[in-house]
NUKEPA-400112 format. One record per residue (C-alpha): residue in three letters; x, z, y. Coordinates in steps of 0.02 Angstrom, whole numbers, padded with zeros to 5 digits, always signed. Layout:
AlaXZY;...
end
This chain:
Met+00004-00001+00001;His+00068-00041+00177;Glu+00100+00085+00289;His+00000-00012+00421;Leu-00155+00025+00341;Phe-00178+00183+00438;Gln-00158+00096+00600;Ala-00296-00033+00552;Ala-00443-00036+00654;Glu-00557-00036+00497;Gln-00469+00105+00426;Lys-00498+00205+00591;Arg-00680+00171+00579;Leu-00677+00220+00396;Asp-00595+00385+00450;Ala-00732+00411+00568;Asn-00869+00391+00436;Ala-00785+00506+00320;Lys-00817+00652+00437;Lys-01017+00619+00417;Pro-01115+00723+00295;Thr-01148+00558+00207;Pro-01012+00435+00227;Leu-01116+00278+00280;Glu-01140+00150+00419;Leu-01312+00147+00482;Trp-01324-00041+00456;Gly-01255-00131+00300;Pro-01285-00258+00160;Tyr-01420-00140+00085;Leu-01549-00270+00053;Ser-01551-00348-00115;Glu-01568-00539-00160;Arg-01717-00493-00278;Gln-01835-00341-00279;Trp-01962-00424-00382;Gly-01933-00388-00576;Thr-01888-00209-00559;Val-01970-00063-00644;Arg-02018+00015-00484;Glu-02130-00128-00432;Asp-02200-00144-00604;Tyr-02388-00064-00608;Ser-02443-00143-00773;Ala-02515-00053-00914;Asn-02390-00129-01046;Gly-02229-00099-00945;Asp-02193-00289-00921;Ala-02099-00281-00760;Trp-02034-00466-00765;Asn-02217-00538-00774;Tyr-02312-00409-00676;Leu-02236-00469-00513;Thr-02171-00651-00529;His-02066-00749-00411;Asp-02218-00843-00352;Gln-02308-00686-00312;Ala-02163-00602-00221;Arg-02187-00700-00063;Ser-02372-00638-00055;Lys-02366-00457-00112;Ala-02298-00320+00006;Tyr-02163-00230-00098;Arg-02186-00039-00128;Trp-02006+00020-00151;Gly-01881-00096-00071;Glu-01870-00261+00004;Asp-01765-00420-00033;Gly-01697-00578+00060;Ile-01553-00703+00077;Ala-01386-00631+00151;Gly-01489-00489+00220;Ile-01455-00320+00299;Ser-01553-00171+00338;Asp-01531+00017+00402;Tyr-01492+00146+00262;Asn-01671+00192+00249;Gln-01731+00021+00249;Tyr-01857+00032+00382;Leu-01796-00120+00457;Cys-01735-00275+00369;Phe-01663-00442+00427;Ala-01633-00594+00324;Leu-01622-00781+00318;Thr-01765-00894+00285;Leu-01744-01093+00261;Trp-01845-01240+00229;Asn-01768-01412+00192;His-01938-01507+00226;Lys-01961-01552+00038;Asp-02003-01385-00039;Pro-02181-01319-00054;Ile-02133-01148-00003;Leu-02001-01076+00112;Lys-01830-01007+00039;Glu-01853-00829+00074;Arg-01767-00752-00085;Met-01663-00814-00234;Phe-01744-00892-00382;Gly-01712-00867-00558;Leu-01782-00847-00727;Thr-01868-00694-00797;Asn-01810-00619-00960;Gly-01947-00707-01055;Glu-01909-00877-00967;Gly-01729-00895-00995;Asn-01654-00941-01168;His-01537-00811-01144;Gly-01639-00692-01044;Glu-01646-00670-00853;Asp-01543-00777-00754;Cys-01512-00822-00564;Lys-01519-01013-00522;Glu-01450-01019-00357;Leu-01277-01053-00282;Tyr-01215-00913-00167;Tyr-01048-00818-00131;Phe-00993-00662-00056;Leu-00843-00711+00049;Asp-00805-00566+00150;Asn-00852-00379+00187;Val-00763-00226+00245;Pro-00813-00056+00195;Thr-00894-00018+00367;His-00975-00186+00369;Ser-00905-00227+00539;Tyr-00884-00400+00483;Met-00981-00485+00339;Arg-01000-00654+00277;Met-01095-00748+00139;Leu-01122-00927+00092;Tyr-01278-01004+00017;Lys-01292-01180-00029;Tyr-01466-01259-00005;Pro-01515-01426-00089;Gln-01579-01554+00032;Ala-01702-01623-00112;Ala-01848-01519-00166;Phe-01781-01363-00265;Pro-01809-01393-00455;Tyr-01909-01235-00479;Glu-02011-01317-00622;Glu-01873-01407-00705;Leu-01763-01253-00726;Val-01914-01159-00798;Arg-01967-01300-00907;Val-01791-01360-00975;Asn-01737-01166-01020;Arg-01899-01146-01108;Glu-01865-01288-01223;Lys-01689-01220-01259;Gly-01654-01105-01404;Lys-01534-00964-01425;Ala-01398-01074-01496;Asp-01412-01190-01337;Pro-01316-01150-01172;Glu-01416-01107-01019;Phe-01484-01245-00900;Glu-01405-01218-00735;Ile-01451-01278-00570;Leu-01285-01383-00556;Asp-01344-01461-00722;Thr-01499-01532-00632;Gly-01399-01655-00524;Ile-01484-01590-00366;Phe-01302-01563-00289;Glu-01235-01737-00328;Asp-01162-01851-00190;Asn-01154-01681-00091;Arg-01332-01679-00040;Tyr-01345-01499+00017;Phe-01317-01379+00161;Asp-01186-01246+00171;Val-01266-01105+00252;Tyr-01147-00971+00312;Thr-01232-00805+00370;Glu-01105-00692+00465;Tyr-01116-00513+00544;Ala-01000-00445+00675;Lys-01030-00269+00742;Ile-01002-00233+00924;Asp-01031-00055+00872;Ser-01135+00030+00738;Asn-01297+00000+00817;Asp-01256-00182+00890;Ile-01242-00324+00771;Met-01191-00499+00818;Ile-01257-00626+00697;Arg-01199-00813+00681;Ile-01287-00931+00559;Thr-01182-01092+00534;Val-01263-01243+00438;Ile-01142-01378+00376;Asn-01229-01547+00314;Arg-01106-01591+00168;Ser-01198-01758+00143;Asp-01156-01934+00234;Glu-01335-01948+00291;Pro-01434-01839+00428;Ala-01553-01707+00358;Pro-01675-01598+00430;Leu-01676-01408+00405;Thr-01787-01267+00476;Val-01696-01104+00499;Met-01798-00939+00518;Pro-01693-00789+00553;Thr-01815-00657+00500;Leu-01849-00472+00551;Trp-01976-00372+00470;Phe-02020-00185+00415;Arg-02027-00118+00238;Asn-02208-00081+00215;Asn-02230+00111+00214;Trp-02402+00114+00305;Ser-02506+00041+00173;Phe-02457+00167+00041;His-02446+00312+00157;Pro-02598+00322+00272;Asn-02526+00461+00378;Val-02373+00362+00421;Ala-02381+00269+00598;Lys-02372+00083+00584;Pro-02209+00008+00679;Gln-02221-00145+00782;Leu-02126-00295+00823;Asn-02176-00368+00992;Leu-02126-00531+01091;Ser-02046-00491+01251;Glu-01957-00592+01389;Asn-01835-00579+01529;Glu-01740-00703+01648;Phe-01632-00742+01493;Gly-01771-00792+01385;Gln-01876-00724+01246;Phe-01823-00578+01120;Ile-01912-00469+01002;Thr-01921-00280+01024;Val-01935-00160+00892;Lys-02037+00004+00887;His-02026+00120+00741;Ala-02050+00311+00735;His-01889+00345+00648;Leu-01779+00205+00730;Ser-01713+00191+00904;Asn-01784+00043+01009;Tyr-01687-00113+00934;His-01704-00288+01009;Leu-01672-00447+00925;Tyr-01597-00577+01044;Phe-01580-00756+00988;Asn-01533-00919+01041;Gln-01642-01013+01179;Pro-01745-01109+01156;Ala-01826-01078+00979;Asp-01960-01202+00936;Met-02074-01056+00923;Val-02081-00869+00881;Leu-02193-00821+00740;Phe-02270-00652+00701;Thr-02369-00595+00555;Glu-02388-00432+00444;Asn-02289-00376+00294;Glu-02446-00348+00209;Thr-02519-00418+00038;Asn-02621-00577+00033;Leu-02759-00504-00066;Glu-02863-00659-00066;Lys-02732-00760-00150;Leu-02678-00631-00269;Tyr-02836-00532-00312;Gly-02978-00635-00240;Ile-03022-00501-00110;His-03058-00556+00063;Asn-02908-00520+00188;Pro-02955-00409+00323;His-02852-00528+00440;Pro-02761-00696+00406;Cys-02591-00629+00465;Val-02515-00583+00290;Lys-02347-00582+00214;Asp-02344-00764+00163;Ala-02420-00835+00312;Phe-02265-00910+00384;His-02261-01013+00219;Asp-02432-01083+00277;Val-02381-01130+00445;Ile-02211-01204+00411;Ala-02215-01275+00238;Gly-02405-01286+00225;Gly-02447-01372+00385;Lys-02567-01246+00459;Lys-02489-01245+00627;Asp-02633-01159+00719;Leu-02642-01011+00595;Leu-02530-00882+00701;Thr-02556-00959+00869;Gly-02559-00838+01010;Lys-02496-00692+00900;Thr-02354-00602+00987;Glu-02350-00444+00881;Gly-02336-00396+00703;Thr-02218-00302+00571;Lys-02136-00477+00521;Ala-02064-00596+00651;Ser-01954-00749+00671;Pro-01890-00871+00794;Val-01905-01046+00720;Tyr-01764-01180+00741;Arg-01800-01351+00679;Leu-01638-01439+00660;Ile-01589-01621+00621;Ile-01410-01609+00565;Lys-01304-01762+00563;Gly-01201-01814+00414;His-01061-01685+00390;Gly-01114-01612+00550;Lys-01129-01435+00595;Glu-01248-01322+00692;Glu-01230-01134+00743;Ile-01373-01010+00794;Tyr-01326-00849+00863;Leu-01427-00692+00866;Arg-01401-00510+00919;Leu-01486-00348+00850;Ser-01455-00204+00971;Asn-01519-00035+01002;Gly-01473-00055+01190;Leu-01580-00149+01321;Ile-01451-00275+01370;Thr-01462-00312+01558;Gly-01351-00459+01564;Ser-01347-00611+01460;Pro-01354-00544+01275;Leu-01272-00691+01204;Glu-01129-00727+01321;Asp-00970-00796+01238;Pro-01040-00746+01068;Gly-00898-00805+00963;Lys-00786-00680+01048;Ile-00826-00528+00938;Phe-00821-00629+00785;Glu-00650-00685+00817;Lys-00602-00503+00845;Arg-00681-00438+00681;Ile-00612-00577+00581;Ile-00428-00535+00635;Glu-00467-00344+00596;Lys-00546-00403+00431;Asp-00387-00503+00387;Glu-00269-00358+00448;Phe-00364-00227+00326;Asn-00368-00359+00182;Lys-00180-00384+00210;Cys-00143-00195+00200;Ile-00232-00175+00035;Ala-00159-00340-00050;Pro+00003-00316-00158;Leu+00158-00388-00071;Asn+00194-00503-00213;Ala+00022-00586-00225;Asp+00019-00764-00176;Ala-00130-00848-00078;Asp-00247-00872-00234;Leu-00222-00695-00298;Thr-00265-00635-00122;Asn-00416-00737-00120;Ile-00479-00683-00283;Met-00447-00509-00243;Asn-00540-00509-00075;Gln-00698-00592-00143;Ala-00704-00467-00277;Ile-00697-00324-00163;Ala-00813-00416-00043;Gly-00938-00443-00182;Leu-00923-00259-00228;Ile-00963-00205-00047;Trp-01108-00327-00034;Ser-01178-00236-00190;Lys-01212-00074-00086;Gln-01389-00075-00098;Phe-01531+00040-00046;Tyr-01608+00121-00198;Tyr-01781+00212-00174;Tyr-01888+00283-00338;Asp-01990+00438-00330;Val-02039+00443-00515;Asp-02172+00567-00501;Glu-02253+00462-00366;Trp-02223+00313-00462;Leu-02316+00389-00619;Asn-02463+00464-00522;Gly-02494+00331-00390;Asp-02510+00323-00210;Lys-02663+00417-00138;Ser-02719+00270-00033;Met-02699+00147-00182;Pro-02795+00126-00352;Pro-02719+00238-00479;Pro-02596+00158-00597;Pro-02651+00131-00778;Pro-02671+00282-00884;Glu-02540+00220-01004;Arg-02400+00251-00880;Leu-02415+00433-00899;Met-02362+00415-01077;Gly-02235+00268-01049;Arg-02067+00228-00977;Asn-01983+00377-00892;Lys-02116+00499-00899;Glu-01984+00640-00940;Trp-01899+00604-00773;Ser-02041+00652-00645;Phe-01910+00766-00557;Leu-01802+00610-00511;Asn-01814+00561-00337;Asn-01687+00441-00281;Arg-01673+00374-00103;Asp-01487+00321-00074;Ile-01367+00189-00050;Ile-01280+00149-00210;Leu-01164+00025-00276;Met-01264-00093-00398;Pro-01200-00203-00524;Asp-01269-00351-00423;Thr-01404-00391-00297;Trp-01507-00505-00405;Glu-01510-00473-00592;Phe-01469-00286-00576;Pro-01534-00221-00408;Trp-01537-00053-00486;Tyr-01395+00070-00535;Ala-01331+00099-00708;Ser-01225+00257-00734;Trp-01081+00195-00828;Asp-01078+00034-00737;Leu-01066+00134-00573;Ala-00917+00233-00640;Phe-00812+00069-00651;His-00882+00002-00479;Cys-00797+00160-00398;Ile-00623+00115-00466;Pro-00591-00044-00352;Met-00703+00044-00215;Ala-00567+00186-00207;Phe-00441+00065-00147;Val-00535+00021+00004;Asp-00659+00164+00034;Pro-00607+00320-00083;Val-00731+00436+00015;Phe-00885+00328-00028;Ala-00822+00316-00206;Lys-00805+00503-00219;His-00982+00516-00134;Gln-01052+00396-00266;Met-00982+00505-00416;Val-01051+00660-00332;Leu-01227+00584-00302;Leu-01244+00537-00477;Leu-01224+00721-00532;Arg-01339+00797-00396;Glu-01504+00889-00456;Trp-01613+00741-00393;Tyr-01519+00621-00518;Met-01461+00732-00667;Ser-01596+00813-00782;Pro-01615+01001-00785;Met-01542+00984-00964;Gly-01382+00898-00901;Gln-01427+00717-00945;Leu-01366+00583-00826;Pro-01495+00453-00788;Ala-01444+00289-00876;Tyr-01544+00151-00781;Glu-01717+00122-00723;Trp-01780+00036-00875;Asn-01755+00194-00977;Phe-01675+00331-00894;Ser-01657+00429-01070;Asp-01542+00290-01139;Val-01367+00361-01168;Asn-01230+00282-01072;Pro-01040+00323-01114;Pro-00982+00474-01020;Val-00849+00390-00922;His-00868+00496-00751;Ala-00745+00617-00776;Trp-00623+00478-00818;Ala-00680+00378-00656;Ser-00671+00538-00551;Leu-00504+00576-00608;Asn-00447+00394-00569;Ile-00525+00391-00395;Tyr-00426+00548-00361;Arg-00266+00473-00418;Ile-00294+00311-00316;Glu-00337+00405-00162;Lys-00174+00509-00176;Ala-00073+00361-00224;Val-00138+00247-00085;His-00202+00352+00047;Gly-00088+00500+00024;Arg-00233+00630+00010;Ala-00255+00750-00144;Asp-00430+00800-00133;Val-00422+00939-00252;Asp-00597+01003-00180;Phe-00677+00846-00241;Leu-00604+00881-00411;Lys-00681+01053-00411;Arg-00841+01000-00359;Ile-00863+00860-00488;Phe-00794+00970-00628;Gln-00928+01096-00609;Lys-01052+00967-00632;Leu-00975+00879-00772;Leu-00971+01036-00870;Ile-01164+01032-00867;Asn-01162+00859-00930;Phe-01022+00892-01063;Thr-01135+01034-01134;Trp-01279+00916-01144;Trp-01174+00806-01247;Val-01113+00936-01358;Asn-01295+01013-01388;Arg-01388+00850-01394;Lys-01280+00718-01484;Asp-01181+00829-01613;Lys-01339+00882-01705;Asp-01226+00923-01866;Gly-01103+01017-01763;Asn-00966+00921-01853;Asn-00894+00843-01682;Leu-00940+00672-01744;Phe-01070+00601-01610;Glu-01208+00485-01605;Gly-01286+00419-01445;Gly-01372+00254-01485;Phe-01315+00095-01412;Leu-01190+00177-01281;Gly-01197+00029-01161;Leu-01127-00097-01279;Asp-01301-00178-01308;Asn-01304-00283-01468;Ile-01133-00229-01524;Gly-01200-00157-01688;Val-01271-00253-01835;Ile-01426-00148-01815;Asn-01503-00070-01657;Arg-01419+00094-01653;Asn-01559+00175-01564;Glu-01679+00137-01720;Ile-01590+00185-01874;Pro-01694+00192-02029;Ala-01793+00343-02063;Gly-01688+00481-02162;Tyr-01516+00393-02114;Thr-01394+00453-01988;Leu-01261+00339-01906;Glu-01083+00421-01867;Gln-01023+00326-01719;Val-00839+00288-01692;Asp-00881+00249-01506;Gly-00992+00405-01478;Thr-00846+00513-01552;Ser-00707+00429-01454;Trp-00796+00433-01293;Met-00820+00618-01316;Ala-00644+00639-01350;Met-00595+00542-01210;Tyr-00725+00647-01104;Ala-00642+00814-01166;Leu-00467+00748-01122;Asn-00520+00692-00944;Met-00587+00861-00922;Leu-00430+00926-00981;Asp-00321+00823-00870;Met-00442+00867-00713;Ala-00418+01058-00750;Leu-00230+01041-00771;Glu-00234+00954-00604;Ile-00339+01089-00522;Ala-00238+01227-00600;Lys-00087+01183-00497;Thr-00159+01259-00343;Asp-00295+01371-00431;Lys-00232+01458-00595;Thr-00416+01515-00630;Phe-00431+01344-00704;Glu-00295+01366-00830;Asp-00415+01448-00956;Val-00547+01307-00953;Ala-00400+01186-00964;Thr-00372+01273-01133;Lys-00554+01263-01181;Phe-00551+01074-01163;Tyr-00395+01064-01259;Glu-00479+01146-01398;His-00623+01025-01388;Phe-00510+00879-01388;Val-00417+00948-01546;Leu-00571+00970-01636;Ile-00646+00809-01605;Ser-00491+00718-01633;Ala-00477+00804-01795;Ser-00659+00764-01849;Leu-00624+00578-01814;Asn-00463+00568-01912;Glu-00511+00682-02056;Ala-00679+00612-02087;His-00734+00445-02174;Leu-00727+00329-02015;Trp-00545+00261-02045;His-00548+00123-02171;Lys-00399+00123-02270;Glu-00407-00049-02344;Asp-00457-00134-02174;Glu-00347-00016-02073;Phe-00485-00002-01949;Phe-00612+00124-01880;Tyr-00786+00080-01939;Asp-00967+00173-01896;Val-01037+00245-02048;Leu-01220+00241-02103;Ile-01269+00388-02214;Asp-01422+00376-02332;Pro-01544+00526-02353;Val-01437+00572-02510;Gly-01262+00578-02437;Gly-01209+00396-02474;Leu-01086+00322-02360;Tyr-01102+00141-02302;Pro-00962+00090-02179;Ile-01013-00047-02069;Arg-00863-00157-02097;Val-00868-00245-01915;Arg-00718-00261-01814;Ser-00770-00234-01631;Val-00749-00131-01466;Val-00825+00009-01568;Gly-00665+00036-01675;Leu-00551-00001-01525;Ser-00628+00136-01429;Val-00506+00258-01511;Leu-00375+00190-01404;Phe-00449+00271-01246;Gly-00420+00444-01295;Val-00233+00467-01230;Ser-00141+00563-01093;Val+00035+00630-01060;Ile+00056+00802-00991;Pro+00217+00805-00897;Gly+00344+00940-00938;Glu+00339+01016-00771;Thr+00152+01049-00799;Met+00190+01136-00962;Thr+00315+01235-00882;Ala+00208+01293-00735;Leu+00056+01349-00844;Lys+00127+01464-00970;Asp-00034+01523-01035;Phe-00084+01346-01075;Glu+00081+01310-01150;Arg+00070+01469-01257;Arg-00101+01415-01315;Thr-00064+01243-01362;Glu+00103+01303-01456;Trp-00018+01423-01553;Phe-00141+01280-01593;Lys+00012+01179-01658;Asp+00071+01309-01772;Asn-00085+01371-01837;Arg-00152+01184-01880;Lys+00015+01143-01965;Val+00006+01290-02077;Arg-00174+01232-02131;Gly-00132+01053-02143;Arg-00253+01008-02009;Tyr-00246+00855-01887;Leu-00153+00891-01731;Pro-00174+00767-01579;Asn-00007+00813-01496;Glu+00130+00815-01631;Glu+00235+00719-01525;Arg+00343+00790-01381;Lys+00494+00736-01279;Glu+00638+00826-01236;Asp+00582+00860-01060;Lys+00433+00948-01142;Ala+00305+00806-01104;Val+00166+00810-01223;Leu+00068+00652-01291;Leu-00114+00693-01330;Thr-00179+00558-01417;Leu-00339+00521-01527;Ile-00245+00429-01659;His-00061+00449-01706;Arg+00073+00318-01705;Gly+00043+00246-01878;Lys-00135+00204-01846;Leu-00101+00148-01680;Glu+00015+00018-01739;Lys-00094-00040-01866;Ile-00241-00059-01739;Leu-00127-00144-01610;Lys-00075-00273-01748;Thr-00258-00329-01767;Leu-00301-00319-01589;Phe-00155-00430-01542;Asp-00202-00557-01670;Glu-00265-00723-01581;Asp-00377-00747-01740;Glu-00452-00585-01711;Phe-00469-00492-01538;Leu-00328-00583-01421;Ala-00415-00725-01316;Pro-00336-00826-01182;Gly-00431-00717-01052;Gly-00404-00548-01128;Ile-00477-00450-01272;Arg-00636-00505-01357;Gly-00785-00385-01386;Leu-00788-00432-01577;Ser-00652-00509-01680;Lys-00652-00690-01711;Tyr-00635-00656-01893;His-00815-00634-01896;Leu-00841-00820-01857;Glu-00810-00870-02035;His-00838-00692-02109;Pro-01006-00629-02047;Trp-01060-00457-02101;His-01226-00432-02177;Tyr-01327-00271-02213;Phe-01484-00257-02313;Asn-01610-00110-02288;Gly-01757-00138-02402;Asp-01833-00304-02368;Lys-01740-00302-02194;Asn-01583-00418-02181;Phe-01457-00384-02036;Asp-01302-00485-01995;Ile-01175-00491-01857;Lys-01053-00638-01822;Tyr-00944-00695-01684;Asp-01038-00760-01538;Pro-00907-00804-01398;Ala-01031-00841-01267;Glu-01226-00814-01230;Ser-01309-00702-01357;Thr-01392-00775-01503;Thr-01504-00614-01531;Asp-01650-00538-01435;Met-01570-00365-01464;Phe-01584-00272-01291;Gly-01671-00431-01205;Gly-01545-00555-01265;Asn-01449-00576-01093;Ser-01298-00478-01134;Asn-01184-00508-01275;Trp-01057-00395-01344;Arg-01021-00497-01506;Gly-00872-00590-01450;Pro-00849-00616-01260;Ile-00722-00539-01144;Trp-00794-00395-01042;Leu-00691-00327-00893;Pro-00718-00135-00922;Ile-00658-00135-01096;Asn-00507-00239-01050;Tyr-00474-00120-00910;Leu-00481+00038-01014;Ile-00361-00056-01148;Ile-00240-00097-01018;Lys-00234+00073-00949;Ser-00225+00156-01114;Leu-00075+00052-01164;Lys+00007+00108-01004;Lys-00013+00288-01048;Tyr+00061+00253-01216;His+00203+00160-01125;Gln+00231+00314-01013;Phe+00276+00422-01168;Tyr+00359+00301-01288;Gly+00450+00184-01171;Asp+00560+00061-01261;Gln+00545+00159-01411;Phe+00383+00079-01460;Lys+00377-00100-01468;Val+00251-00221-01545;Glu+00236-00407-01594;Phe+00127-00493-01447;Pro+00045-00601-01510;Thr+00044-00539-01687;Gly+00144-00660-01785;Ser+00231-00738-01641;Gly+00408-00657-01652;Asn+00391-00598-01479;Trp+00420-00403-01471;Met+00368-00313-01309;Asn+00350-00123-01263;Leu+00170-00072-01227;Gly+00199-00075-01038;Glu+00255-00256-01055;Val+00097-00295-01162;Ser-00020-00201-01035;Asn+00043-00324-00903;Glu+00023-00476-01010;Leu-00148-00426-01043;Ala-00186-00402-00861;Arg-00115-00579-00828;Arg-00229-00646-00951;Val-00390-00567-00874;Ile-00340-00618-00704;Ser-00307-00795-00771;Ile-00504-00812-00797;Phe-00521-00824-00605;Arg-00349-00896-00563;Lys-00318-01090-00536;Asp-00234-01172-00678;Ala-00106-01309-00686;Met-00243-01432-00669;Asp-00314-01336-00510;Asn-00469-01283-00616;Arg-00527-01100-00632;Pro-00577-01056-00809;Val-00731-00957-00741;His-00801-01122-00685;Ser-00749-01230-00822;Asp-00920-01285-00856;His-00941-01362-00678;Ala-00761-01400-00637;Ala-00792-01546-00539;Phe-00909-01461-00423;Tyr-00781-01333-00389;Asn-00646-01454-00360;Arg-00734-01534-00201;Pro-00629-01473-00049;Glu-00765-01362+00014;Asn-00781-01266-00160;Arg-00606-01248-00208;Asn-00579-01074-00153;Leu-00748-01009-00211;Val-00751-00876-00351;Leu-00898-00811-00452;Phe-00873-00640-00540;Tyr-00985-00647-00696;Glu-01043-00514-00803;Tyr-00935-00567-00951;Phe-00839-00714-01006;His-00817-00839-01147;Gly-00712-00769-01292;Asp-00624-00932-01315;Leu-00647-01032-01153;Ser-00649-00893-01022;Arg-00801-00975-00932;Gly-00917-00855-00850;Val-01065-00792-00939;Gly-01222-00688-00905;Ala-01266-00626-00727;Ser-01168-00745-00622;His-01142-00611-00475;Gln-01083-00463-00574;Thr-00970-00415-00439;Gly-00989-00229-00502;Trp-00865-00189-00644;Thr-00796-00372-00641;Ala-00719-00316-00471;Leu-00601-00213-00585;Val-00490-00378-00580;Ala-00454-00316-00405;Glu-00364-00174-00454;Leu-00271-00264-00590;Ile-00210-00377-00448;Asn-00166-00233-00350;Asp-00060-00150-00475;Asp+00114-00159-00414;Ser+00201-00115-00573;Trp+00232-00297-00623;Glu+00275-00456-00538;Trp+00191-00628-00545;Glu+00288-00770-00608;
end
């Protein structure tokens, strides 16, 4: 990290934010690209969230819990929203939100069918930039639905680039930029570039509106937008009980300024007479529907937009400027509007330069910056009061009675209303607890205070259940995600210490206390036999199992390698955290000993039980029938690799400083050796450093031999989720008249398990690769050059584990990096499009990646945990060739 960081203007703004009770800017990218299709907006009897509120209905129905829009912003309570609306003069509707397929429409589950890119964003959102590519021909809504419906699970998805609508560059590049003059004064620039040779029409509508609270809470005062005018032209004034008086100034002259109400079109959706024609979708009727007089004379409402009808010449460019400010500007509000953009862009570049590694070339820096930008754009407003959702609003018809016996009924205490890092802003506009832990690792580089805030938030009483369980995600808060939050918190602490020079032990103490409750829940609830072998269901790995691990046959039990490994890792992380705190607070030495004991017992159970398959030299889940018969599920997958994550090195000086802890570990060592029991720290160095590991060196060598075999796990882009061995050797399981099988699927899922939109049966996933890379570094920290492996297996090329971890990082980064042909593997399906001059530096950060080809698969804008690639680039322990 450059020392200049602390002088950067953006860092100074961050330091000021850090002093707030909640380290947030009032205005940010808190508006999702998609709000329809979430559990919160579903009021059906059968819980079919995807079909209860469709894309076609979304423009007509006022949302209850949140809003959406293109390239949008809102205040952190989402009272007031701003986003982009477009019309290409061909579509039957305005382009107000991103389009995609629902879970049932896509042949591989839900899938966004738009092209947009998060190009820039800094932590305080003083500068933000997003690109949307809008076709000039009619948007192929029906074709995308029809063709994908006709395809099967074995077929690839039919994407918008496959329709041919972007051929001959017949599209607009629409850039939306925000530059803050201060926290309450935001300059907005919309730049439209016609990429085709011919002139083309485009209507641009920068839209301002309120989230509808008044329809659901009759005692809430209805806010208002009004058209005002002064000597410099028209502008829109904002009146809201909980916001200061904002004003939206805009380029003069607009063709018109439209006003309507953000209220449901009852007649269209339910056949009920509307009390007035000014409903949510009225702009569609006026602009795209030709009802020009529908809103004539209306100069107030809860949704408003100036309208710009443009004819943009071939390869031409048009700019529109706006300003959202809580000050009543006395002079010209848009005088020299580009000046603030120039200043904030310089500051953005300065900040990005400070966080980039010194040895990174332009392409690497671009990848890192876009990964971080996408992560920051994924900060979203999340509002969900489960009790109110279950029982309904007093001013609305009651929800169906089935709701009280259905989804999330046990979580009525949960009341979330916060800004949270989401997996993405379209397909996953809701938090997932284990995803969030990974999101906070790259966030810690640019804004460690916010990363810490996110970890603490998830453990607060309005999130964590009274019994200690963390909410998984809104589709089923009771599902069990891997307990990676201690690991994430410890890494956030270490990153802040290394990068920003602050050792926030108070944060460790605060998070440690909360994690104690969650750890106890795991021990009491997921180790029902008390043998330190843990269950937990699918544990975030969706369809990795040959059977649904949440639906084990009656009378059977499943002892899970990953459940046990995650808990061993959890205990070890808590131990490391306690030891770090104990350096300044000796009272934590006793609890460090307690977690050392937990780690010893869990490690022993894993190694002394029947999970290690001697013939295959790999760890497998074991299904146990009602009479005690053992059936190892011989599938080589991430499940068996999870044993690598339980590793740590306790430095010699720590052992010396904490005498009681040292004596206790010595007692364990002597006592267990006498009894012939497993001990996870049998190896020590001359400087008294101790290696704590879930598996000893012999098993480690055998697992790594399989891991680095290119016919098994090792792929050009990293480590596969499932061994390629199972391509030719599928594994079958029979239970009564049911037949289950699992085979290597390198890309989209070919099973409907967990919705079918994610696949852990072969592709490359960033979080698992990241954990493996960091675990190998830990092993190398202890072994050094005394431990070398063949990489790849059978190549004759021997490396120490530090060198191997670096090579794995290179492979992962190569997914996004330009190759010798100037192509990025992530875009290999549409290389020609991304080789056009305007697209060469655009990068998408998908949910996961093809196990052989490294192309992007799944959610196309998964800039949550895939942003981990930024941390791999930032790691300065190795050099690029």
